[in-house]
N, C-alpha and C positions, 0 to 999 in steps of 0.2 A: 103256153096256154095263158101262162099269168102276162106276159108279154100282150099279147093279142086284149085281154081283158082290161089294164090297164088302158092299152091304146084307144079302146071303144069310150073307156071313163073320160079320159082327159083329152081326147081328141088330137092328140100329137103324134108325129111320127115315128116308128121305132130308133130310128139314128138317134133322135134327140132321147128318147128315155133309155137308150145303152148309155149314151154320152154321163146320163146323169145319176143312173146307176152305178157307172163309174166313179163319177166325183164322188157320191157319196161314200163308196167303199173306200178310196183313196184318203179321207177326211177320217175314215172310223178308222182304218188303220193304222195312222199317225196318230191318235188320240189314244190305241190299247196298246201300240208297243212302245216301250221309251228308245230314246234314243242309244246307239251300243255304247256312248262313252257312259250315259246314266246307267243302262243297265250291267256293264261292269263295275262303276263306282257301286251300285245298291250290292251287288254279287260279292265283290270285297269286304263290305261293310257287314254283309249279313255272315260271311266265314269269320268274319274278328269275333262276332259274338256268339258261334253257334257251341261252344263248349263251356259257356260262361252262365253260372246259377243267376236267376233272377237278382238276389240280394248282393253279388257282386257288381253284376249289371248297373244297377241301382246308385252304389254307392260311386262307381267308376264316373258316371254322368252328372252324377250331383256333385263330385268333385271338379270334373271339366267346366261344369256351370258357375260353381264360385272362381276358379279359377279365371274363366271369362270376365266376370263382372269384379274381380278383385283391383283394388288400385293399385299400381304402379310401387313400390316401396324401395328406398335406397338401402344398398348395402352398407355395411359399418365401414368398410374399407373405400368406398364412392366418399362417405362424407367425411373420413380424414385426409383423403386427398384433397378435397376440395378446402378444406382449412389450411392447407400448406402452401398453397399458392399465393 
């Protein structure tokens, strides 16, 4: 019934409308469901934080962000070995 109504409104044959509907369904399903690899990564990430309190999570993420942007520092041993060469 819906197909007939759309055929009347658009003037298109049923084959074209069905192809269009299948294409739209394919596009929508790709946008709604992530790829298996992304889905696995999100699942693992969620499992990692499942039993962690919000305070601990915040502290861990703060340390990770600081480590990411911290300048690399030379260790004392590296400085001593450079001076001897």
